[in-house]
C-alpha positions as CSV (number, residue, x, y, z in Angstrom):
1,M,28.4,-20.4,18.9
2,P,31.7,-17.4,19.6
3,D,31.0,-15.6,22.5
4,P,34.4,-13.3,22.5
5,T,34.8,-11.1,25.3
6,R,35.5,-8.0,22.5
7,R,36.7,-8.6,18.8
8,T,36.2,-6.2,15.8
9,I,34.4,-7.3,12.6
10,L,34.4,-6.1,9.5
11,G,31.2,-5.6,7.2
12,G,31.0,-5.9,3.6
13,L,29.6,-3.3,1.3
14,G,25.7,-3.3,0.7
15,A,23.9,-3.6,-2.1
16,G,20.9,-1.5,-3.0
17,I,17.7,-3.0,-3.0
18,V,15.2,-0.7,-4.7
19,A,16.8,2.1,-6.3
20,G,20.1,1.7,-4.6
21,A,18.9,3.2,-1.7
22,C,19.5,1.1,0.9
23,G,23.4,0.2,0.1
24,Q,25.5,0.8,3.0
25,P,29.0,1.4,3.3
26,E,32.2,-0.6,4.3
27,R,32.6,-0.5,8.4
28,K,34.6,-1.3,11.1
29,V,32.3,-2.2,14.3
30,T,33.4,-2.7,18.2
31,M,31.2,-5.5,19.8
32,T,30.8,-6.3,23.2
33,T,29.2,-9.8,24.0
34,K,25.4,-9.0,24.8
35,M,23.2,-8.0,21.8
36,P,20.7,-5.6,22.1
37,V,16.9,-6.6,21.1
38,L,15.0,-4.5,18.7
39,F,11.1,-3.7,18.0
40,Q,11.2,-2.7,14.8
41,A,7.9,-1.1,12.6
42,H,8.2,-2.5,9.2
43,G,5.9,-0.8,7.6
44,A,4.8,-2.4,4.3
45,P,6.6,-2.6,0.6
46,P,6.5,0.8,0.2
47,L,8.8,1.7,3.2
48,L,10.9,0.9,0.0
49,D,10.3,3.6,-1.9
50,D,10.4,6.3,1.1
51,A,14.2,7.1,0.9
52,A,13.8,9.4,4.4
53,W,12.7,5.9,6.4
54,I,15.0,3.8,4.4
55,A,18.2,6.2,5.6
56,E,17.0,5.6,9.1
57,L,17.0,2.0,9.4
58,A,20.4,1.7,6.8
59,A,21.5,4.2,9.9
60,W,20.2,1.7,12.8
61,G,22.2,-0.8,11.2
62,K,25.4,0.1,10.7
63,A,25.2,2.0,14.4
64,L,25.0,-1.7,16.1
65,A,27.7,-4.2,16.2
66,R,27.5,-7.1,13.6
67,P,25.3,-10.0,14.9
68,S,26.4,-13.9,13.5
69,A,22.1,-14.2,12.7
70,I,19.2,-12.7,13.9
71,V,16.1,-14.4,15.3
72,V,12.9,-12.4,13.6
73,V,8.9,-12.5,15.9
74,S,6.6,-10.9,13.0
75,A,3.1,-10.3,13.4
76,H,2.4,-12.1,10.3
77,W,3.0,-15.2,11.4
78,E,1.2,-16.8,13.6
79,S,1.0,-20.6,14.7
80,R,0.6,-22.7,17.5
81,P,2.3,-24.4,19.0
82,L,5.6,-21.7,18.2
83,A,6.8,-22.9,15.1
84,I,10.6,-22.5,13.5
85,G,10.7,-21.3,9.8
86,A,13.4,-22.6,7.3
87,V,16.7,-23.1,8.1
88,R,17.7,-23.1,4.9
89,P,17.2,-20.4,1.5
90,V,13.7,-20.8,0.4
91,P,11.5,-18.3,-1.5
92,L,10.1,-15.3,0.3
93,I,6.7,-15.0,1.2
94,Y,4.9,-12.0,-0.8
95,D,2.3,-11.9,1.9
96,F,0.8,-8.3,0.2
97,S,-1.5,-7.5,-2.3
98,G,-2.2,-4.7,-4.8
99,F,1.4,-3.2,-4.9
100,P,3.2,-2.5,-8.0
101,E,5.0,-5.5,-9.9
102,K,8.6,-4.7,-8.1
103,F,7.4,-5.7,-5.1
104,Y,6.8,-9.3,-6.5
105,R,10.1,-9.5,-7.5
106,L,12.3,-8.2,-4.3
107,Q,14.8,-11.3,-3.1
108,Y,16.7,-11.2,0.1
109,P,19.1,-14.7,0.0
110,S,20.1,-14.5,3.5
111,P,21.4,-17.8,4.4
112,G,19.6,-20.0,6.5
113,A,20.7,-20.4,10.3
114,P,20.5,-24.1,11.5
115,E,22.5,-23.9,14.8
116,V,20.5,-21.1,15.7
117,A,17.2,-23.6,15.5
118,T,18.9,-25.9,17.0
119,R,19.7,-23.7,20.1
120,I,16.0,-22.2,20.0
121,R,14.9,-25.8,20.5
122,G,16.6,-26.4,23.0
123,L,16.0,-23.0,25.1
124,L,12.0,-23.4,24.3
125,D,12.5,-26.8,25.5
126,G,13.9,-26.0,29.0
127,A,11.3,-23.2,29.5
128,G,8.4,-25.8,28.5
129,I,7.7,-24.2,25.7
130,A,6.1,-26.4,23.1
131,H,7.1,-26.0,19.2
132,M,7.6,-27.4,16.0
133,D,9.4,-26.4,13.1
134,E,8.0,-25.0,9.6
135,P,11.0,-25.8,7.3
136,E,9.3,-24.7,4.0
137,R,8.2,-21.6,5.9
138,G,10.4,-18.9,4.0
139,L,10.6,-15.2,5.4
140,D,7.5,-12.9,5.0
141,H,7.7,-9.3,4.6
142,G,8.0,-8.3,8.2
143,V,11.1,-9.5,8.3
144,Y,12.4,-8.7,5.0
145,V,11.8,-5.5,3.6
146,P,13.4,-4.0,7.1
147,L,16.3,-6.2,6.6
148,M,17.1,-5.3,3.2
149,C,17.7,-1.9,4.4
150,M,18.9,-2.5,7.6
151,Y,21.6,-5.0,6.4
152,P,21.3,-5.2,2.9
153,A,23.9,-7.7,1.2
154,A,21.7,-10.1,3.2
155,D,25.3,-12.1,4.4
156,I,23.9,-12.9,7.8
157,P,21.7,-16.0,8.9
158,V,18.0,-15.2,9.2
159,L,15.3,-17.4,11.0
160,Q,12.0,-16.5,11.5
161,V,9.9,-17.9,14.4
162,S,6.1,-17.6,14.9
163,L,3.8,-16.0,17.3
164,P,2.4,-18.6,19.1
165,S,-0.6,-16.5,20.4
166,E,-1.6,-12.6,21.5
167,D,-1.2,-13.4,24.9
168,P,0.8,-11.2,26.2
169,R,2.4,-13.8,29.5
170,E,2.4,-16.0,27.3
171,L,4.7,-14.3,24.6
172,F,6.9,-12.2,27.1
173,A,8.0,-16.0,28.7
174,V,9.0,-16.9,24.8
175,G,11.4,-13.4,25.5
176,T,12.7,-14.8,28.9
177,A,12.9,-18.2,26.9
178,L,15.5,-16.3,23.5
179,A,17.1,-14.0,26.1
180,P,20.1,-16.3,26.0
181,L,21.0,-15.6,22.4
182,R,22.0,-12.0,23.2
183,D,25.2,-13.2,24.7
184,E,25.7,-15.4,21.7
185,N,25.7,-12.9,19.3
186,V,22.2,-13.1,18.0
187,L,20.1,-9.7,17.6
188,I,16.5,-10.3,18.5
189,I,13.7,-8.8,16.3
190,G,10.1,-8.3,17.2
191,S,8.5,-7.0,13.6
192,G,4.8,-5.0,13.5
193,F,3.6,-1.9,14.4
194,L,2.6,0.1,17.4
195,T,-0.5,1.5,15.9
196,H,-2.5,-0.8,13.2
197,N,-5.5,0.4,11.9
198,L,-5.6,-0.3,8.2
199,R,-9.3,1.5,8.3
200,A,-7.5,5.1,8.9
201,L,-4.5,4.2,6.5
202,S,-5.9,7.0,4.4
203,L,-5.8,9.7,7.4
204,R,-3.1,12.6,6.4
205,A,-3.2,14.2,10.0
206,T,-2.3,11.9,13.1
207,P,-5.7,11.5,15.1
208,A,-5.4,12.0,19.0
209,W,-6.4,8.5,19.8
210,A,-3.0,7.5,17.7
211,R,-0.9,10.0,19.2
212,D,-2.2,9.0,23.0
213,F,-1.6,5.3,21.9
214,D,2.1,6.3,20.8
215,S,2.8,8.2,23.5
216,W,1.4,5.7,26.6
217,C,4.0,3.0,24.9
218,A,6.8,5.3,24.8
219,D,6.3,6.1,28.5
220,V,5.8,2.2,29.4
221,I,8.6,1.0,27.6
222,T,11.4,3.8,28.8
223,R,9.6,2.9,32.3
224,R,10.0,-0.5,32.0
225,D,6.3,-1.4,33.2
226,H,6.1,-5.1,32.6
227,D,2.9,-4.8,34.4
228,A,1.4,-1.8,32.3
229,L,2.8,-3.5,28.7
230,L,1.2,-6.6,29.4
231,D,-2.1,-5.6,30.6
232,Y,-2.5,-2.7,27.6
233,R,-5.7,-3.8,26.3
234,A,-7.0,-2.3,29.3
235,K,-4.4,0.2,30.3
236,A,-3.7,1.9,27.2
237,P,-5.8,5.0,26.3
238,G,-6.7,4.4,22.4
239,V,-5.7,0.9,22.0
240,R,-9.3,0.1,20.5
241,E,-9.1,2.7,17.7
242,S,-4.7,1.9,17.3
243,L,-5.2,-2.0,17.0
244,P,-8.3,-3.4,15.7
245,T,-6.2,-6.2,16.0
246,H,-3.4,-7.1,17.9
247,E,-0.8,-9.0,16.0
248,H,1.2,-6.0,15.2
249,F,1.9,-5.0,18.3
250,V,2.4,-8.4,20.5
251,P,6.0,-8.7,19.2
252,L,7.0,-5.7,21.0
253,I,6.0,-8.2,24.3
254,V,8.6,-10.7,23.2
255,A,11.0,-8.2,22.5
256,A,10.5,-6.9,26.1
257,G,10.6,-10.2,27.7
258,A,13.9,-10.9,26.1
259,A,15.4,-8.0,27.3
260,P,13.8,-6.8,30.6
261,E,16.1,-4.8,32.3
262,A,17.4,-2.9,29.5
263,S,18.2,0.5,28.6
264,V,15.8,1.7,26.2
265,S,15.8,4.4,22.7
266,F,14.0,5.3,20.1
267,P,16.1,4.6,16.7
268,I,12.8,5.6,14.5
269,T,9.9,7.9,15.6
270,G,7.2,9.8,14.0
271,F,3.8,8.7,11.9
272,W,4.2,7.4,8.2
273,W,2.8,9.8,6.4
274,G,1.7,11.9,9.0
275,G,-0.7,9.8,9.4
276,A,-2.7,7.0,12.1
277,M,0.5,4.6,11.5
278,T,3.6,5.2,14.1
279,R,7.0,4.8,13.5
280,R,8.5,4.0,16.4
281,S,10.9,1.7,16.6
282,V,12.5,0.6,19.9
283,Q,16.0,-0.5,20.5
284,L,16.6,-2.6,24.1
285,A,20.1,-3.1,25.0
């Protein structure tokens, strides 16, 4: 893959996905060699009806140097050993139910990334991490919903890999193994939610447990306290209420492993609908 010291890239004109709201203007971006690593709160398909959140994601994408490829670890794919998804365009996975019909017609025809898949296989082999291919496995909504807003033209190759477990140390090691991709203009994204309690979706006031957990995460991530992050189940306040299940949180640990010494920023914060679901997203650069 190309590894220039600096170069200028001309981004394409974005096209709207839902009511034209995800469009981006043509832009010129100056880029350094090392890409950041992201953790995205990916919402659900109704994110695409939330104009403010769409605008925040679009602005985040515009602010980043344009990657040559994107690798995503989503909460919605757990498979052991670590699985590498389709390297050519295949149908999206509509892994949700009960939403309006328009969300089942969403398309995100991004190119495949076979060269990146080959590179990942080599990195995982070097780290002694077992892996397999799932060549028919398309992108799930944890991948395409936020990318529709950040990169709406769908012209950047996208590759999804699975969570091989929910074990924090194992996932941190996966991130460490993938870290060299940052020097090859590949954007690594963990996609989930820091708080994910579906039983609390009806809340329209943020409970103390969600606020405490969100604040704890912000502090630990900012201080790069990886020991606390890896032991979050024992150390974080409100963890049981915030995470009845843990698949939405642990992509953050992959991201942290890929950029352990990076500076930290939070491009998006706040709670969805003012309730219990934090929209906090992380950039490690």
